[in-house]
C-alpha positions as CSV (number, residue, x, y, z in Angstrom):
1,M,71.0,7.9,38.1
2,A,69.0,4.9,39.3
3,L,72.2,3.1,40.4
4,N,73.4,6.2,42.2
5,W,70.4,6.1,44.5
6,V,70.5,2.4,44.9
7,W,74.1,2.6,45.9
8,I,73.5,5.4,48.4
9,G,70.5,3.5,49.7
10,F,72.5,0.4,50.5
11,F,74.9,2.3,52.7
12,T,72.3,4.5,54.3
13,V,70.0,1.6,55.2
14,A,73.0,-0.5,56.4
15,C,74.4,2.3,58.6
16,A,70.9,3.2,60.0
17,T,70.2,-0.5,60.8
18,A,73.7,-0.9,62.4
19,L,73.0,2.2,64.6
20,V,69.7,0.8,65.8
21,R,71.4,-2.6,66.5
22,T,74.2,-0.8,68.5
23,L,71.6,1.0,70.6
24,L,70.0,-2.3,71.3
25,G,73.3,-3.7,72.6
26,D,75.0,-5.2,69.6
27,Q,78.4,-3.6,70.0
28,G,80.2,-5.5,67.2
29,V,78.0,-4.6,64.2
30,F,80.0,-1.6,63.0
31,Q,83.2,-3.6,63.1
32,G,81.4,-6.2,61.0
33,L,80.4,-3.5,58.5
34,L,84.0,-2.3,58.3
35,T,85.3,-5.8,57.7
36,A,82.7,-6.3,55.0
37,L,83.8,-3.0,53.3
38,F,87.4,-4.2,52.9
39,D,86.4,-7.8,52.1
40,G,84.2,-6.5,49.2
41,A,87.0,-4.4,47.8
42,R,89.5,-7.3,47.9
43,S,86.9,-9.7,46.4
44,G,86.1,-7.4,43.5
45,F,89.7,-7.0,42.6
46,E,90.4,-10.8,42.8
47,I,87.4,-11.7,40.7
48,S,88.4,-9.1,38.0
49,L,91.9,-10.6,37.8
50,G,90.5,-14.1,37.3
51,L,88.1,-12.7,34.7
52,A,90.9,-11.1,32.7
53,G,92.3,-14.4,31.3
54,V,88.9,-15.8,30.3
55,M,87.8,-12.5,28.7
56,A,91.1,-12.3,26.8
57,L,90.4,-15.9,25.5
58,W,86.9,-15.2,24.4
59,L,87.4,-11.8,22.9
60,G,90.4,-13.2,20.9
61,L,88.1,-15.9,19.5
62,M,85.4,-13.4,18.7
63,R,87.8,-11.2,16.8
64,V,88.6,-14.3,14.6
65,G,84.9,-14.8,14.0
66,E,84.5,-11.1,13.1
67,R,87.3,-11.2,10.5
68,A,86.1,-14.5,9.2
69,G,82.7,-12.9,8.4
70,M,80.6,-15.1,10.7
71,V,78.8,-12.1,12.2
72,E,77.9,-10.9,8.7
73,A,76.7,-14.4,7.8
74,L,74.3,-14.3,10.8
75,A,73.1,-10.9,9.7
76,R,72.2,-12.3,6.2
77,L,70.3,-15.2,7.9
78,A,68.3,-12.8,10.1
79,A,67.3,-10.3,7.3
80,P,64.1,-12.1,6.1
81,L,62.7,-12.2,9.6
82,L,63.5,-8.6,10.3
83,R,61.7,-7.4,7.2
84,R,58.5,-8.7,8.8
85,L,59.2,-7.1,12.1
86,F,60.1,-3.7,10.6
87,P,57.6,-3.1,7.7
88,E,58.3,0.6,7.8
89,V,62.0,0.1,6.8
90,P,62.4,-0.1,3.0
91,N,64.2,-3.1,1.6
92,G,67.9,-2.4,1.2
93,H,67.9,0.5,3.6
94,P,71.1,0.9,5.6
95,A,69.1,0.4,8.8
96,Q,68.5,-3.2,7.9
97,G,72.2,-4.1,7.8
98,A,73.0,-2.3,11.0
99,M,70.1,-3.9,12.9
100,T,70.9,-7.5,11.7
101,M,74.6,-6.9,12.6
102,N,73.6,-5.6,16.0
103,I,71.3,-8.6,16.8
104,S,73.9,-11.0,15.5
105,A,76.6,-9.4,17.7
106,N,74.3,-9.6,20.8
107,M,73.7,-13.3,20.1
108,L,77.5,-14.0,20.1
109,G,78.1,-11.9,23.2
110,L,80.0,-9.1,21.3
111,D,78.8,-6.3,23.6
112,N,81.6,-3.9,22.4
113,A,80.5,-4.4,18.8
114,A,76.7,-4.6,19.5
115,T,76.4,-1.1,21.1
116,P,77.9,1.0,18.3
117,L,76.1,-1.1,15.7
118,G,72.8,-0.5,17.6
119,L,73.5,3.3,17.8
120,T,74.2,3.3,14.1
121,A,70.9,1.5,13.4
122,M,69.0,4.0,15.6
123,R,70.5,6.9,13.5
124,E,69.5,5.2,10.3
125,L,66.0,4.6,11.7
126,Q,65.8,8.2,12.8
127,A,66.4,9.3,9.2
128,L,63.1,7.6,8.4
129,N,61.4,9.2,11.4
130,T,60.6,12.6,9.8
131,R,57.0,13.2,11.0
132,Q,57.8,13.5,14.7
133,P,61.5,13.4,15.2
134,D,61.3,13.7,19.1
135,T,58.9,10.7,19.3
136,A,60.0,7.1,18.8
137,S,58.8,5.5,15.6
138,N,57.3,2.0,15.5
139,A,60.6,0.6,14.1
140,Q,62.7,2.2,16.8
141,I,60.5,0.9,19.5
142,M,60.6,-2.7,18.2
143,F,64.4,-2.5,17.8
144,V,65.0,-1.1,21.3
145,V,62.6,-3.7,22.9
146,M,64.4,-6.5,21.1
147,N,67.7,-5.2,22.5
148,T,66.4,-5.0,26.1
149,A,65.0,-8.6,25.8
150,G,68.2,-9.6,23.8
151,L,68.4,-13.2,22.7
152,T,71.8,-14.4,24.0
153,L,73.4,-17.4,22.5
154,I,76.5,-17.4,24.7
155,P,76.5,-15.6,28.1
156,T,80.2,-15.0,27.8
157,S,80.9,-12.8,30.8
158,V,78.6,-14.8,33.2
159,I,80.5,-18.1,32.2
160,A,83.8,-16.3,32.8
161,I,82.8,-15.1,36.2
162,R,81.5,-18.5,37.2
163,Q,84.8,-20.1,36.2
164,S,86.7,-17.5,38.2
165,I,84.7,-18.0,41.3
166,A,84.8,-21.8,41.0
167,V,88.6,-21.6,41.0
168,K,88.5,-19.5,44.2
169,Q,86.1,-22.0,45.8
170,G,88.5,-24.9,45.0
171,L,86.3,-26.7,42.5
172,G,88.1,-29.1,40.2
173,A,88.1,-30.0,36.6
174,S,84.6,-31.5,36.9
175,F,83.0,-28.0,37.2
176,N,81.4,-26.9,34.0
177,A,80.8,-23.1,33.9
178,A,78.8,-23.5,30.7
179,D,76.0,-25.6,32.2
180,I,73.8,-22.5,32.3
181,F,73.9,-22.3,28.4
182,L,70.7,-24.1,27.7
183,P,68.6,-22.6,30.5
184,T,69.8,-19.1,29.5
185,L,68.9,-19.7,25.9
186,L,65.4,-20.8,26.8
187,V,64.8,-17.9,29.1
188,T,66.0,-15.3,26.6
189,F,63.9,-16.8,23.8
190,V,60.8,-16.5,26.0
191,S,61.7,-12.9,27.0
192,L,62.3,-11.9,23.4
193,L,59.1,-13.6,22.2
194,V,57.0,-11.8,24.8
195,G,58.7,-8.4,24.0
196,V,58.2,-8.8,20.3
197,M,54.5,-9.9,20.6
198,A,53.8,-7.1,23.0
199,V,55.1,-4.5,20.6
200,A,53.3,-6.3,17.7
201,V,50.0,-6.0,19.6
202,C,50.6,-2.3,20.3
203,Q,51.5,-1.7,16.6
204,R,49.0,-4.1,15.2
205,L,51.5,-6.0,13.2
206,P,50.1,-9.2,11.6
207,L,52.6,-11.6,13.2
208,W,50.0,-14.3,13.3
209,R,50.4,-14.9,9.6
210,A,51.9,-18.3,8.7
211,R,55.2,-17.0,7.4
212,F,56.1,-15.6,10.8
213,A,54.0,-17.6,13.2
214,L,54.9,-21.1,12.0
215,P,58.7,-20.7,12.4
216,M,58.2,-19.1,15.8
217,L,55.8,-21.9,16.9
218,A,58.2,-24.5,15.7
219,V,61.1,-23.1,17.7
220,A,58.9,-22.6,20.7
221,G,57.8,-26.2,20.4
222,V,61.3,-27.6,20.2
223,L,62.4,-25.6,23.2
224,A,59.3,-26.7,25.2
225,A,60.0,-30.3,24.3
226,I,63.6,-29.9,25.5
227,V,62.5,-28.4,28.9
228,T,59.8,-31.1,29.3
229,G,62.2,-33.9,28.6
230,L,64.9,-32.5,30.9
231,A,62.3,-31.9,33.7
232,R,61.4,-35.6,33.7
233,L,65.0,-36.5,34.5
234,P,66.8,-36.4,37.9
235,A,68.1,-32.9,38.5
236,E,71.8,-34.1,38.4
237,Q,71.3,-35.9,35.1
238,A,69.4,-32.9,33.5
239,S,72.2,-30.6,34.7
240,R,74.9,-32.8,33.1
241,I,73.0,-32.9,29.8
242,A,72.5,-29.1,29.8
243,G,76.2,-28.6,30.7
244,A,77.4,-31.0,28.0
245,T,75.2,-29.4,25.4
246,G,76.5,-26.0,26.3
247,A,80.1,-27.1,26.2
248,M,79.6,-28.8,22.8
249,V,77.9,-25.8,21.3
250,I,80.5,-23.4,22.5
251,L,83.4,-25.5,21.3
252,G,81.6,-26.0,18.0
253,I,81.3,-22.3,17.5
254,V,85.0,-21.9,18.4
255,M,86.0,-24.5,15.7
256,L,83.6,-22.9,13.2
257,F,85.3,-19.5,13.7
258,L,88.8,-21.0,13.4
259,L,87.9,-23.1,10.3
260,A,86.1,-20.1,8.7
261,G,89.2,-18.0,9.3
262,A,91.5,-20.6,7.8
263,F,89.1,-20.9,4.8
264,K,89.2,-17.1,4.3
265,R,93.0,-17.2,4.5
266,I,93.2,-14.7,7.4
267,N,95.9,-14.8,9.9
268,V,93.9,-16.5,12.7
269,Y,96.7,-16.2,15.3
270,D,97.2,-12.5,14.8
271,A,93.4,-11.9,14.9
272,F,93.2,-13.8,18.1
273,I,96.0,-11.8,19.7
274,D,94.4,-8.5,18.6
275,G,91.2,-9.4,20.2
276,A,92.7,-10.9,23.3
277,K,94.5,-7.7,24.1
278,E,91.1,-6.1,24.7
279,G,90.3,-8.7,27.3
280,F,92.6,-7.2,29.9
281,G,91.2,-3.8,29.2
282,V,87.6,-5.0,29.7
283,A,88.6,-6.7,33.0
284,I,90.4,-3.6,34.3
285,H,87.5,-1.4,33.2
286,I,85.0,-3.2,35.4
287,V,87.2,-3.2,38.6
288,P,85.8,0.1,40.0
289,Y,82.2,-0.8,39.2
290,L,82.6,-4.2,40.7
291,I,84.2,-3.0,43.8
292,A,81.6,-0.2,44.2
293,I,78.7,-2.6,44.2
294,L,80.3,-5.4,46.1
295,V,81.2,-3.2,49.1
296,A,77.7,-1.7,49.1
297,I,76.1,-5.2,49.1
298,G,78.7,-6.3,51.7
299,V,77.7,-3.7,54.3
300,F,74.0,-4.2,53.5
301,R,74.4,-7.9,54.2
302,A,76.6,-7.4,57.2
303,A,74.1,-5.1,58.8
304,G,71.5,-7.9,58.5
305,C,69.4,-6.0,56.0
306,M,69.6,-8.6,53.2
307,D,68.5,-11.4,55.6
308,A,65.6,-9.3,56.9
309,L,64.5,-8.5,53.3
310,M,64.7,-12.1,52.1
311,S,63.0,-13.3,55.3
312,G,60.1,-10.9,54.6
313,I,59.7,-12.0,51.0
314,G,60.2,-15.6,52.1
315,S,57.4,-15.4,54.6
316,L,55.1,-14.0,51.8
317,V,56.1,-16.7,49.4
318,A,55.7,-19.5,52.0
319,A,52.3,-18.1,52.9
320,M,51.3,-18.7,49.3
321,G,52.5,-22.3,49.6
322,L,55.5,-21.9,47.2
323,D,59.0,-23.1,47.5
324,T,61.5,-20.4,48.7
325,A,64.8,-21.8,47.4
326,F,64.9,-19.2,44.6
327,L,64.8,-16.2,46.9
328,P,68.5,-15.6,47.2
329,A,68.8,-15.2,43.4
330,L,65.7,-13.0,43.1
331,P,67.5,-9.6,43.8
332,V,69.7,-10.3,40.8
333,G,66.7,-10.5,38.5
334,L,65.1,-7.3,40.0
335,M,68.4,-5.3,39.8
336,R,69.1,-6.4,36.3
337,V,66.5,-4.1,34.9
338,L,68.2,-1.1,36.6
339,S,71.9,-1.8,36.4
340,G,74.0,-4.5,34.8
341,A,76.9,-3.7,37.2
342,G,74.6,-3.9,40.2
343,A,73.1,-7.2,39.1
344,R,76.6,-8.6,38.4
345,G,77.7,-7.7,42.0
346,L,74.6,-9.3,43.4
347,M,75.2,-12.4,41.3
348,I,78.7,-12.7,42.6
349,D,77.5,-12.2,46.2
350,V,75.0,-15.1,45.7
351,M,77.7,-17.3,44.3
352,Q,80.1,-16.5,47.1
353,T,77.5,-16.9,49.8
354,H,75.7,-20.0,48.6
355,G,78.3,-21.5,46.3
356,V,78.7,-21.3,42.5
357,E,77.3,-24.8,42.1
358,S,74.3,-24.3,44.3
359,F,70.8,-23.9,43.0
360,A,70.7,-20.2,44.0
361,G,74.1,-19.6,42.4
362,R,73.2,-21.2,39.1
363,L,69.8,-19.5,39.0
364,A,71.4,-16.1,39.7
365,A,73.7,-16.8,36.7
366,I,70.8,-17.6,34.5
367,M,69.0,-14.4,35.5
368,Q,72.1,-12.3,34.9
369,G,72.9,-14.0,31.5
370,S,69.3,-13.9,30.1
371,A,68.4,-10.2,30.6
372,E,69.5,-6.7,29.6
373,T,69.7,-3.4,31.5
374,T,66.4,-2.0,30.3
375,F,66.7,1.5,31.5
376,Y,70.3,1.9,30.4
377,V,69.6,0.6,26.9
378,M,66.6,2.8,26.5
379,A,68.4,5.9,27.7
380,V,71.4,5.3,25.5
381,Y,69.6,4.3,22.3
382,F,66.8,6.9,22.5
383,G,69.1,9.6,23.8
384,S,71.5,9.1,21.0
385,V,69.0,10.4,18.5
386,G,67.1,12.9,20.6
387,I,64.0,10.8,21.3
388,K,62.0,12.3,24.2
389,H,58.7,10.3,23.9
390,A,59.2,6.5,24.0
391,R,55.5,5.7,23.7
392,H,54.9,2.1,24.6
393,A,58.5,1.0,24.5
394,L,59.1,1.0,28.3
395,A,55.9,-1.0,29.1
396,C,56.7,-3.6,26.5
397,A,60.3,-3.9,27.7
398,L,59.3,-4.3,31.3
399,L,56.7,-6.9,30.3
400,A,59.5,-8.9,28.6
401,D,61.7,-8.5,31.7
402,A,58.9,-9.8,33.9
403,A,58.3,-12.8,31.6
404,G,62.0,-13.5,31.6
405,L,62.2,-13.4,35.4
406,V,59.3,-15.8,35.9
407,T,60.6,-18.1,33.1
408,A,64.1,-18.2,34.7
409,I,62.6,-19.4,38.0
410,A,60.4,-21.9,36.3
411,I,63.2,-23.3,34.1
412,G,65.6,-23.3,37.1
413,Y,63.2,-25.6,39.0
414,A,62.5,-27.7,36.0
415,M,66.2,-28.3,35.1
416,L,68.3,-27.6,38.2
417,R,66.3,-28.9,41.2
């Protein structure tokens, strides 16, 4: 519903602004809106075609990893930590397996697998929620907030979109679509940590105990050291290091999946083909959503509304003595809370307008790859089990979103400028 009003608002404000500009003597503004309308539709289709091949490749590799048991292996590794975050869930309860599988799938970018696993976990958690079935339990709130903050190891779709747009912009083999890997990982870790700690405070969980606090502080210290070290380097060198790290990690995971599949004696080739077939379906599925948001953003920008909005925010930021280079990417971070499709369209618009290799283009990709659609996740997960009262879930999720947005901007300046 939120995206519906946002979409209508884009067109309404654009047309109203165009009408005012026409009355003031600008006779070509409506022709510009019409051109933007058709350009947006064509651009959405072309990007989806470029996305199909990359998504087919990645989903094929992910299917190999699933059949090789790598997702289950990650679930077993995460189980000890989750027992401390969900003390209400008994050891060995089916909810534990579903939750660890869901989180592992999210980390690997397996959105199609993560959602049904998450809904399964919510149903298992609801079986324990017998006192007030229409009110979210502590475990359900923690689980949903962790999903909205979602730690992402590989932002698959964002990397694929960047590669597709880079081809359109004529960038050569030197372009590395995975150079957002390390910044995205850092931002999602901070967002997840803030979300978990916010829920822990509300639920009075003793997460300051050494068994939980020491590993988290160790990971945070390592990530802080990485950011500090890269921030001291020239922006170009820091970007190359981050990009090389991302490429090596992704290729390492690919080889791990392939070797694990060979070790398990599965037919790796057939598994890849089965998964790759879904890639075209995913690309075709997003065509109408992508076209819808790109045409709306196109007319909004053609009417001059986007420039006016960014100018107003820029004046406020400049008055505070801050740099304004991040402003073109800011709408992506704000929209991401409401709509994944809307944020994706804004990200593509930023990349097409400023360039996929620009600071704004890379920052928009980090914002898109390091956050979840909070309202959508909460509506789907809570709605699937009939929860009407979410208690402190929304406040904690939005706090995590805000922390992620601020961190994305800070890390962008530290590593990309």
